[in-house]
TIMI-135809 format. One record per residue (C-alpha): residue in one letter; x, y, z. Coordinates in steps of 0.5 Angstrom, whole numbers, plus 500, padded with zeros to 3 digits. Each point is the difference from the previous one (the first is absolute). Example, Ala and Ser with C-alpha at 12.3 -4.5 7.8 and 13.67 -1.06 7.14 Angstrom:
<sites>
<site><aa>a</aa><east>525</east><north>491</north><up>516</up></site>
<site><aa>s</aa><east>502</east><north>507</north><up>498</up></site>
</sites>
This chain:
<sites>
<site><aa>m</aa><east>500</east><north>500</north><up>500</up></site>
<site><aa>a</aa><east>503</east><north>507</north><up>498</up></site>
<site><aa>e</aa><east>502</east><north>504</north><up>506</up></site>
<site><aa>i</aa><east>495</east><north>506</north><up>501</up></site>
<site><aa>t</aa><east>504</east><north>506</north><up>502</up></site>
<site><aa>a</aa><east>498</east><north>506</north><up>503</up></site>
<site><aa>a</aa><east>502</east><north>505</north><up>495</up></site>
<site><aa>a</aa><east>496</east><north>496</north><up>495</up></site>
<site><aa>v</aa><east>493</east><north>500</north><up>504</up></site>
<site><aa>k</aa><east>502</east><north>508</north><up>501</up></site>
<site><aa>q</aa><east>500</east><north>501</north><up>492</up></site>
<site><aa>l</aa><east>494</east><north>496</north><up>499</up></site>
<site><aa>r</aa><east>496</east><north>504</north><up>505</up></site>
<site><aa>e</aa><east>503</east><north>506</north><up>497</up></site>
<site><aa>k</aa><east>497</east><north>498</north><up>493</up></site>
<site><aa>t</aa><east>494</east><north>497</north><up>502</up></site>
<site><aa>g</aa><east>497</east><north>504</north><up>506</up></site>
<site><aa>a</aa><east>499</east><north>493</north><up>504</up></site>
<site><aa>g</aa><east>501</east><north>499</north><up>507</up></site>
<site><aa>m</aa><east>507</east><north>497</north><up>502</up></site>
<site><aa>m</aa><east>497</east><north>493</north><up>502</up></site>
<site><aa>e</aa><east>496</east><north>500</north><up>494</up></site>
<site><aa>c</aa><east>506</east><north>501</north><up>496</up></site>
<site><aa>k</aa><east>505</east><north>495</north><up>503</up></site>
<site><aa>n</aa><east>494</east><north>495</north><up>500</up></site>
<site><aa>a</aa><east>499</east><north>501</north><up>492</up></site>
<site><aa>l</aa><east>508</east><north>500</north><up>499</up></site>
<site><aa>v</aa><east>500</east><north>493</north><up>504</up></site>
<site><aa>e</aa><east>494</east><north>498</north><up>495</up></site>
<site><aa>a</aa><east>504</east><north>502</north><up>494</up></site>
<site><aa>g</aa><east>507</east><north>497</north><up>502</up></site>
<site><aa>g</aa><east>503</east><north>507</north><up>500</up></site>
<site><aa>n</aa><east>498</east><north>502</north><up>493</up></site>
<site><aa>e</aa><east>497</east><north>507</north><up>501</up></site>
<site><aa>e</aa><east>496</east><north>500</north><up>494</up></site>
<site><aa>r</aa><east>496</east><north>494</north><up>502</up></site>
<site><aa>a</aa><east>499</east><north>503</north><up>507</up></site>
<site><aa>i</aa><east>498</east><north>506</north><up>497</up></site>
<site><aa>e</aa><east>495</east><north>496</north><up>496</up></site>
<site><aa>i</aa><east>498</east><north>496</north><up>506</up></site>
<site><aa>l</aa><east>498</east><north>507</north><up>504</up></site>
<site><aa>r</aa><east>496</east><north>503</north><up>494</up></site>
<site><aa>k</aa><east>496</east><north>494</north><up>500</up></site>
<site><aa>r</aa><east>499</east><north>501</north><up>508</up></site>
<site><aa>g</aa><east>498</east><north>507</north><up>498</up></site>
<site><aa>l</aa><east>506</east><north>502</north><up>504</up></site>
<site><aa>a</aa><east>504</east><north>504</north><up>495</up></site>
<site><aa>s</aa><east>497</east><north>507</north><up>500</up></site>
<site><aa>a</aa><east>507</east><north>503</north><up>498</up></site>
<site><aa>k</aa><east>502</east><north>496</north><up>495</up></site>
<site><aa>k</aa><east>493</east><north>501</north><up>496</up></site>
<site><aa>r</aa><east>503</east><north>507</north><up>499</up></site>
<site><aa>e</aa><east>507</east><north>499</north><up>499</up></site>
<site><aa>g</aa><east>498</east><north>501</north><up>492</up></site>
<site><aa>r</aa><east>497</east><north>506</north><up>501</up></site>
<site><aa>i</aa><east>504</east><north>507</north><up>498</up></site>
<site><aa>a</aa><east>501</east><north>504</north><up>506</up></site>
<site><aa>s</aa><east>502</east><north>507</north><up>496</up></site>
<site><aa>e</aa><east>496</east><north>505</north><up>505</up></site>
<site><aa>g</aa><east>503</east><north>502</north><up>506</up></site>
<site><aa>i</aa><east>504</east><north>505</north><up>503</up></site>
<site><aa>v</aa><east>507</east><north>503</north><up>502</up></site>
<site><aa>g</aa><east>501</east><north>501</north><up>507</up></site>
<site><aa>s</aa><east>505</east><north>503</north><up>504</up></site>
<site><aa>y</aa><east>503</east><north>500</north><up>507</up></site>
<site><aa>i</aa><east>505</east><north>505</north><up>503</up></site>
<site><aa>h</aa><east>503</east><north>498</north><up>507</up></site>
<site><aa>m</aa><east>505</east><north>503</north><up>505</up></site>
<site><aa>g</aa><east>499</east><north>508</north><up>498</up></site>
<site><aa>g</aa><east>502</east><north>498</north><up>493</up></site>
<site><aa>k</aa><east>506</east><north>495</north><up>501</up></site>
<site><aa>v</aa><east>496</east><north>494</north><up>497</up></site>
<site><aa>g</aa><east>495</east><north>501</north><up>494</up></site>
<site><aa>v</aa><east>496</east><north>494</north><up>496</up></site>
<site><aa>l</aa><east>496</east><north>500</north><up>494</up></site>
<site><aa>v</aa><east>496</east><north>494</north><up>499</up></site>
<site><aa>e</aa><east>495</east><north>498</north><up>494</up></site>
<site><aa>v</aa><east>495</east><north>495</north><up>502</up></site>
<site><aa>n</aa><east>495</east><north>498</north><up>495</up></site>
<site><aa>c</aa><east>493</east><north>497</north><up>499</up></site>
<site><aa>e</aa><east>495</east><north>499</north><up>495</up></site>
<site><aa>t</aa><east>495</east><north>506</north><up>501</up></site>
<site><aa>d</aa><east>500</east><north>507</north><up>501</up></site>
<site><aa>f</aa><east>495</east><north>499</north><up>505</up></site>
<site><aa>v</aa><east>504</east><north>496</north><up>505</up></site>
<site><aa>a</aa><east>506</east><north>504</north><up>498</up></site>
<site><aa>r</aa><east>496</east><north>506</north><up>503</up></site>
<site><aa>g</aa><east>497</east><north>497</north><up>506</up></site>
<site><aa>e</aa><east>503</east><north>501</north><up>507</up></site>
<site><aa>e</aa><east>502</east><north>493</north><up>502</up></site>
<site><aa>f</aa><east>504</east><north>500</north><up>493</up></site>
<site><aa>q</aa><east>504</east><north>506</north><up>502</up></site>
<site><aa>q</aa><east>501</east><north>498</north><up>507</up></site>
<site><aa>l</aa><east>503</east><north>494</north><up>497</up></site>
<site><aa>v</aa><east>505</east><north>504</north><up>496</up></site>
<site><aa>k</aa><east>502</east><north>504</north><up>505</up></site>
<site><aa>d</aa><east>501</east><north>494</north><up>505</up></site>
<site><aa>i</aa><east>505</east><north>497</north><up>494</up></site>
<site><aa>a</aa><east>504</east><north>506</north><up>499</up></site>
<site><aa>m</aa><east>501</east><north>501</north><up>508</up></site>
<site><aa>h</aa><east>502</east><north>493</north><up>500</up></site>
<site><aa>v</aa><east>505</east><north>501</north><up>495</up></site>
<site><aa>a</aa><east>503</east><north>506</north><up>503</up></site>
<site><aa>a</aa><east>500</east><north>496</north><up>507</up></site>
<site><aa>a</aa><east>502</east><north>493</north><up>497</up></site>
<site><aa>e</aa><east>505</east><north>502</north><up>494</up></site>
<site><aa>p</aa><east>498</east><north>494</north><up>496</up></site>
<site><aa>r</aa><east>504</east><north>499</north><up>493</up></site>
<site><aa>y</aa><east>495</east><north>497</north><up>496</up></site>
<site><aa>v</aa><east>493</east><north>499</north><up>499</up></site>
<site><aa>s</aa><east>499</east><north>493</north><up>499</up></site>
<site><aa>r</aa><east>505</east><north>494</north><up>500</up></site>
<site><aa>e</aa><east>499</east><north>499</north><up>493</up></site>
<site><aa>e</aa><east>504</east><north>507</north><up>500</up></site>
<site><aa>v</aa><east>506</east><north>497</north><up>503</up></site>
<site><aa>s</aa><east>506</east><north>499</north><up>495</up></site>
<site><aa>a</aa><east>503</east><north>493</north><up>499</up></site>
<site><aa>a</aa><east>507</east><north>503</north><up>501</up></site>
<site><aa>d</aa><east>497</east><north>503</north><up>507</up></site>
<site><aa>l</aa><east>497</east><north>494</north><up>502</up></site>
<site><aa>a</aa><east>506</east><north>495</north><up>498</up></site>
<site><aa>k</aa><east>504</east><north>505</north><up>505</up></site>
<site><aa>e</aa><east>496</east><north>500</north><up>506</up></site>
<site><aa>r</aa><east>499</east><north>492</north><up>499</up></site>
<site><aa>e</aa><east>508</east><north>500</north><up>500</up></site>
<site><aa>i</aa><east>500</east><north>504</north><up>506</up></site>
<site><aa>a</aa><east>495</east><north>496</north><up>504</up></site>
<site><aa>r</aa><east>504</east><north>493</north><up>498</up></site>
<site><aa>a</aa><east>506</east><north>503</north><up>502</up></site>
<site><aa>q</aa><east>497</east><north>502</north><up>507</up></site>
<site><aa>a</aa><east>497</east><north>494</north><up>501</up></site>
<site><aa>k</aa><east>506</east><north>496</north><up>499</up></site>
<site><aa>n</aa><east>505</east><north>504</north><up>504</up></site>
<site><aa>d</aa><east>495</east><north>499</north><up>506</up></site>
<site><aa>p</aa><east>503</east><north>495</north><up>505</up></site>
<site><aa>k</aa><east>493</east><north>498</north><up>501</up></site>
<site><aa>n</aa><east>499</east><north>497</north><up>493</up></site>
<site><aa>a</aa><east>507</east><north>497</north><up>500</up></site>
<site><aa>n</aa><east>497</east><north>493</north><up>499</up></site>
<site><aa>k</aa><east>494</east><north>501</north><up>497</up></site>
<site><aa>p</aa><east>498</east><north>497</north><up>493</up></site>
<site><aa>d</aa><east>499</east><north>504</north><up>494</up></site>
<site><aa>q</aa><east>493</east><north>500</north><up>500</up></site>
<site><aa>v</aa><east>499</east><north>503</north><up>506</up></site>
<site><aa>i</aa><east>505</east><north>505</north><up>498</up></site>
<site><aa>d</aa><east>496</east><north>502</north><up>494</up></site>
<site><aa>k</aa><east>494</east><north>501</north><up>505</up></site>
<site><aa>i</aa><east>504</east><north>504</north><up>504</up></site>
<site><aa>v</aa><east>501</east><north>504</north><up>494</up></site>
<site><aa>e</aa><east>493</east><north>501</north><up>497</up></site>
<site><aa>g</aa><east>498</east><north>502</north><up>507</up></site>
<site><aa>r</aa><east>505</east><north>506</north><up>500</up></site>
<site><aa>l</aa><east>498</east><north>501</north><up>493</up></site>
<site><aa>n</aa><east>493</east><north>501</north><up>502</up></site>
<site><aa>k</aa><east>503</east><north>505</north><up>506</up></site>
<site><aa>y</aa><east>503</east><north>504</north><up>494</up></site>
<site><aa>y</aa><east>493</east><north>500</north><up>496</up></site>
<site><aa>e</aa><east>497</east><north>503</north><up>507</up></site>
<site><aa>e</aa><east>505</east><north>505</north><up>500</up></site>
<site><aa>a</aa><east>501</east><north>502</north><up>493</up></site>
<site><aa>v</aa><east>493</east><north>499</north><up>497</up></site>
<site><aa>l</aa><east>494</east><north>505</north><up>501</up></site>
<site><aa>l</aa><east>495</east><north>494</north><up>499</up></site>
<site><aa>d</aa><east>504</east><north>495</north><up>505</up></site>
<site><aa>q</aa><east>501</east><north>506</north><up>506</up></site>
<site><aa>p</aa><east>496</east><north>500</north><up>506</up></site>
<site><aa>f</aa><east>495</east><north>506</north><up>499</up></site>
<site><aa>v</aa><east>503</east><north>505</north><up>505</up></site>
<site><aa>k</aa><east>493</east><north>502</north><up>502</up></site>
<site><aa>d</aa><east>498</east><north>493</north><up>502</up></site>
<site><aa>p</aa><east>506</east><north>495</north><up>500</up></site>
<site><aa>a</aa><east>496</east><north>494</north><up>501</up></site>
<site><aa>k</aa><east>498</east><north>500</north><up>492</up></site>
<site><aa>t</aa><east>505</east><north>502</north><up>494</up></site>
<site><aa>v</aa><east>499</east><north>505</north><up>495</up></site>
<site><aa>g</aa><east>498</east><north>495</north><up>495</up></site>
<site><aa>e</aa><east>494</east><north>497</north><up>505</up></site>
<site><aa>l</aa><east>498</east><north>507</north><up>501</up></site>
<site><aa>m</aa><east>499</east><north>501</north><up>492</up></site>
<site><aa>t</aa><east>496</east><north>493</north><up>500</up></site>
<site><aa>e</aa><east>495</east><north>503</north><up>505</up></site>
<site><aa>k</aa><east>499</east><north>506</north><up>496</up></site>
<site><aa>i</aa><east>499</east><north>496</north><up>494</up></site>
<site><aa>a</aa><east>495</east><north>496</north><up>503</up></site>
<site><aa>k</aa><east>496</east><north>506</north><up>503</up></site>
<site><aa>t</aa><east>500</east><north>505</north><up>494</up></site>
<site><aa>g</aa><east>499</east><north>494</north><up>495</up></site>
<site><aa>e</aa><east>505</east><north>503</north><up>496</up></site>
<site><aa>r</aa><east>507</east><north>498</north><up>498</up></site>
<site><aa>i</aa><east>505</east><north>505</north><up>504</up></site>
<site><aa>t</aa><east>508</east><north>500</north><up>498</up></site>
<site><aa>i</aa><east>506</east><north>504</north><up>503</up></site>
<site><aa>r</aa><east>503</east><north>501</north><up>493</up></site>
<site><aa>r</aa><east>506</east><north>504</north><up>502</up></site>
<site><aa>f</aa><east>503</east><north>505</north><up>506</up></site>
<site><aa>t</aa><east>506</east><north>504</north><up>501</up></site>
<site><aa>r</aa><east>503</east><north>502</north><up>506</up></site>
<site><aa>y</aa><east>504</east><north>506</north><up>501</up></site>
<site><aa>k</aa><east>505</east><north>502</north><up>506</up></site>
<site><aa>m</aa><east>503</east><north>507</north><up>501</up></site>
<site><aa>g</aa><east>507</east><north>499</north><up>498</up></site>
<site><aa>e</aa><east>500</east><north>493</north><up>498</up></site>
<site><aa>g</aa><east>506</east><north>498</north><up>495</up></site>
<site><aa>i</aa><east>503</east><north>507</north><up>501</up></site>
<site><aa>e</aa><east>508</east><north>500</north><up>502</up></site>
<site><aa>r</aa><east>501</east><north>504</north><up>506</up></site>
<site><aa>r</aa><east>506</east><north>505</north><up>499</up></site>
<site><aa>a</aa><east>507</east><north>498</north><up>503</up></site>
<site><aa>e</aa><east>501</east><north>506</north><up>504</up></site>
<site><aa>d</aa><east>492</east><north>500</north><up>502</up></site>
<site><aa>f</aa><east>502</east><north>494</north><up>503</up></site>
<site><aa>s</aa><east>506</east><north>502</north><up>503</up></site>
<site><aa>n</aa><east>497</east><north>506</north><up>503</up></site>
<site><aa>e</aa><east>494</east><north>496</north><up>503</up></site>
<site><aa>v</aa><east>505</east><north>495</north><up>503</up></site>
<site><aa>a</aa><east>504</east><north>506</north><up>503</up></site>
<site><aa>s</aa><east>494</east><north>503</north><up>503</up></site>
<site><aa>l</aa><east>499</east><north>494</north><up>504</up></site>
<site><aa>l</aa><east>507</east><north>500</north><up>503</up></site>
<site><aa>e</aa><east>499</east><north>507</north><up>503</up></site>
</sites>
């Protein structure tokens, strides 16, 4: 029997809007095959979000959030299907919340699909080296090391990917789960298309004399 990982259950939940246990049971019944699991959930009337996956979300708004007296700023584009939903108070609050979350949590990507193969390979290499250098894992077989590596990659996703991050206003759910809730509530497909986070002074090299003066002032 195929192993059903937490990541697979989570991904199926994000795609269908079904509950965690329903997703797990469907994956078990489908032998780990996601498409078959989606079909099982649809037959049971549980795949609410999947029915909207093919719809085009071309409406929406660009929201912003400014923090720390202008030190951090965020622009985010969130899309929905109709202007009616886009103009609604709940959707606009969602966009504000997402922008605020980006300011606080500093994600690098919207979804796992945006993580480049090169970045993922680098993180996997680092995670494997860390696992093998840990004395506690000295005599553990490769299969166990592989599971440790996958666990650390999931941790990387939670830190770097917006949809995988715990939502700052309610850490009991991820941003992806928040989006699924809004999809079910509005009856429309809702997606986070892109975001940009600005931090004042980020990437600017400080002049050497400014740094020297700052050090000197601390020694006075």
